[in-house]
C-alpha positions, 0 to 999 in steps of 0.5 A: 500499499505505501509503495502504491501511495508514494508512486501515485504522488510521484506521478502527480508531481511529475504531471506538474513538472516537479522532480521527486527522487527517493534518497537513502540515508545518510544523504548521499546527495548528487547534482540531479537533486537541484538539477545541475545548478551547483554543479554548474556554478561552483564547477565541482567534481563532488556535488556538495564537495564545497559546501560547508561540512555541516550541511548534510548533518543539519538534514539528518538531524532534522529528519531525527526530529521531524518526518516532514519539512520544507527547505527553502535554498539560497537560490530561492528554490523550494524543496519538501523532504518526507521521511519514508516508514519501514524502509531499509536503509532508512529513505527520504522522498525529496521533492523539488526544486520548484518555486511558488512564484514566477521569477522575475528578471529583477529577482533573479539579478538580486539573487545573483548579487546575494550569492555573489555570482560572477557576471559570466554565470548570470545568463545560466541562472536566468535560463535555469530560473525560467525552466524551474517548474512554478506551482501557483498554489502552495496550500496544494503542494503542501496539502498533497505532501502532508496528506501522503505523510499522514497516510504513511505515518499516521499519528506519528507525523511531525511537521512542518519546520522550515529550513533556509540557507539564508545567512549561510556561508557560501563556498568559494568559486574554483576559478577566479573571476572579476567582480561585476563593474558599475558599468556591467551592473548598469547594462544587466540592470537595463537588459533585465528591466527590458525583458521584464517589461517585454514579458508583461506585454506578452502576458497582457497580449498587448500586441501594439507595445509588442510591435514597438518593442520589436522595432528596436530589438537588435542583436548587436546591442546584446554583449557577446561572452565568446569569440564565436559570435554566431554561437553566442548569439544563438545562445542569447536567443535561445534563452530569449525564446524561453523568456518569451515562452514563459510570459505567454504560459503566465498569459494562460496559454495551453502548454501544447501551443507553447511547445509547438511554437518554442520547438519551432523557434528552437530549431530555426535558431539552431539552423540559422546561417548568419546574424541576419537571420537570427535578428529576424528571429529576434524581432519575430519571436515575441510577436508570435508568442503575444499572438498566441496570448490573444488567440489561446489565452484562457487565464480569465476562464473557469477551470470547467470552461477551459476544459471544455475549450480545449476539447473543442480545439483538440477534437474539431472532427468529432461530434461537438453538439452541446449535448454531446460535450456536456455528457462528456464533462458530466454537465447539464447542457443548459448550464454548460450553455449559459456558463459558456456564453457568459465567460467566452462572450459568444454561444456554444455552437457559434464558438465550435463553428468559428474554431472550425472555419478557422481550421478550414482557412488553414487547410485552404491555405496549406494544402490542395485538399478538395473543399469537401474533404476540408469540411470533413477534417473540420467536423462538418460532413454537409458541405452545403451547411459548411459553405453557409457558415464559412460565408457568414464568417469570411464573407465569401465562399470556400471556393471563392477564398481559394481562388483569391489565394491562387490569384495572389500567389501568381501576382507575387511571381 
């Protein structure tokens, strides 16, 4: 029973991208615990080779007194540790690293300063934080692990104390580095400040502000760190792609759209042959993510309507009648109709037809399929009905729209 409960919890955590691992006691920490953060920064052969000698001992003493405790490290990362019963050798479930709130650029910059990190590490740290899983509901996370602890330990459960790295002496760097200059600090503050503003605009779906910003984007303004300028700028752009993806995620865009967009740009960045191509991508990336927010953001919808919308968007060829969808989600159809109109602003059937015609337009532009086949792929098998709602939304018939595409193509040549 214990194994199944632990496995279930690990699966739930994996679903929200939070790492969890079982360690034997005494702790034998490795670089996988914090996803390689300290190993990268301190360039150590052993994971905690340069950390204070009492580091692991403090964990051991805490686990002797408590079955469950939380830990916040000096890098702003959160962990939860749960001692497991009836294990030989004694074991502990380690959950993390994660954060309870998104990292802003200013907060990242402050953490770098507090931890006396050299400027050469700042871009890596920024990329690390933007890839760190964010758990927006702190009570949910604490409740999940505390419930598991109670199931495993019953009345013997003792929690929750919090350990912190604040005030702990930090290890020395293995390589000599120069301290940041006033000029470099000013550069980084402006860089991070402009990225924060860009992220806010993407998250808000402010397309006009993004259009203004993209006109000023130029890779030549980003300081080079390595002699190979093309490789250096590709690295900068990969980080930039991650920043914009996270901004769109905070704007309420489903991960499936983000992953498709992010993967596409990562590939285009890697295969870019020159700085001119990279500069074009630099200006294009924030605009495309902002457009994703405008088109797919669901942050203002209730969880029920979010699920319904995603079901519609990913199942356009299926039966999407109000009754069928309501039954799929175990809802009353009148309730679904009322709530959907209230939150989305249009009726349920109108929304379904709108998404189907949007898909039809995409297929007309990207394929040579017959209009009958396109109608079927949009979930409409009555060609007359398809043509009628297409005309209502686009202002012309599907055949006229396709004819216009061909004429535009000829004129370009």
